[in-house]
Structures are given as structure tokens and as C-alpha cells.
N, C-alpha and C positions, 0 to 999 in steps of 0.2 A: 404344627408338629416338625415341619420340616427343618427349620432353622436349628431346633434342640440337636437333630441328627448331625446339622454341619458344626454347631459349635463342639458336640463332643469328639467329633473327627479333629478340630483345632486344639483342643484340650490335649488330646491323646498324643499330637503330634507336638505341643509344648513339652510335655512330660517326657516323651520319648528325648526329645533333644538336650533337657537340663532335667534329671533327674530331682533336683533340689528346689522344684517351682512347687510351692505350697500352692499359689493361687491355680495352678493347673490342677493339682489334686483335688481342690476344690471344685473346681469347674466339672470335673470327672463325677465327681459325687452329685453334684446337682442335677447335671444331664442326665446320667443313669436314673437317678430317683424318678425325675419326671418321664422318661422313656419306659420305665417298668410299670408304673403306675398306669401310663396310656395304653401299654401291651395287656396289664391284667384287665382293663376296661374293656377294651375290644374283644379281648378272649372271653370275657364273661359273657359280652353281650352276643357274640358268637355263639355260645353255648346255648343261652336260652333262645335265639333264633331259630338254631339249628334243631331245638326240642318241641318247638311250637307247631301246630298242626298247619299253619300257611306253608311251613319250609319242609316240606319232608321230600324234597329232590335229594339225592346225593350225588355229588360231583366225584370225578376221579381224582382232580387237584386237591381235593379238601384234605386227605392225608398228607400230601408234600406240603401245602401251606402250614398245617397245623405242627409239622417238625420242624419248620425253618422257623414259626414262632417261637416254639419250645426252645430250639437251638439258640435263637436270638435272647431271648429271656435269661436262659442260661448264662449267656456270656455277658450280658448286661448285669447280672445278680454278681458276676466272678470280679467284673471291672469295678462295681461299687463297693464288694468287699474289700478290695485292694487298695482303692482310696482311702476306705474309712481306716484301715490299718496304718497306712502311711502317714494319714494327719494325725491320729492318735498316736504314733511313735514321735512323730516332731514335737507335739504339743505337751507329752509326757516326758519328754527329754530335752532339758534347758541348754545343754550343750550342742544339741542339733545342729548342723550347720543350715539347715531348713531355716531355723527361724530366724538366723541373720538376714536371711533374704527376704524375710516377709514379715516383719514385727513394726507396724505402724500403727498397728490396734490399739494397744495400751502399753504404757510405762510402769515400772515398778517401782517400788519406794525409794531405792536406791539410785534413782536417777539413769539406770541403763536403759537405752531405749530398745535394745536388742533382747532383753529379758521380760516375757510376759508375767503378769502378776496371777497369783496364785486363783484370784477369782476369774481372769481370763481362762487359765488352764480348765478349772472346773467345769465352767460353762460351757466350753468345746468339747470337752471330753463327754459331759451328760448328753448334749445334743448330738455328738456322734453316735454315741450308744443307742440313744433313742432313735435315729435314722435308721439302725442296721437291724 
């Protein structure tokens, strides 16, 4: 998981330096999704181990760790939502400057390589909505 955190850091820096970076937003979306699922799995494992009879010891640092995890999870959810909104905006607006920098996936029928096909937009929008 360590490389995902580093990748998220670099994608966020890329988006900060160039707000028109679709690949940066896509990277943020993928990294946050992976980190959120990892945090949720570790949180549910912690819940089950805490409620088991073998792990009845309580620690003074447990509430602080729980708050940190919750704060991190909230921040990751916010980042994922932002990346999803930006990507949906890009692919629903054909005149967006973001598309001009990132369209090498599909060419529309009129031969314009900067304009995505309707099918590409629908597939991306459906996928992004299903991920949020």
C-alpha cells in the first residue's frame, strides 16, 4: 500500500500544478479508491478484533488512532468526490480545454481526434458514477 500513498501525492501535485490534467484526476480517483477500500478493510478488521474475547485490552491511544483514521477517510472521500466531479465535467463538456490535452482514446466520426465519441463519454460517465 505504500506506493499508492506516494502515487496519490504525485498525482495531487500534478493536478495542483496543472488543473487541466485529466490523467492526474484519473490517478487521484484510482489512488483514493484503493486507499479507501484498504482503510475500510482495516477498520472492519479492527472492529472485529476489538470485539473478540481474545482482544479485550484497551489502549489510551486507540481513540486517537480511530479519529486519525476517520479524518483520513473523510479526506480521501472528499478527494475522490472532487476527482469524480472534475472527470464528469470534462467528459460531459466537449469544449472543455481538459479534453484537448487528454484525448488519445477515441476519435469521433468527423475525424476530430480531440472530440470523444458519444460511446466513450457514456462509458466513462457510467463508470465514474458507479465508482462514487
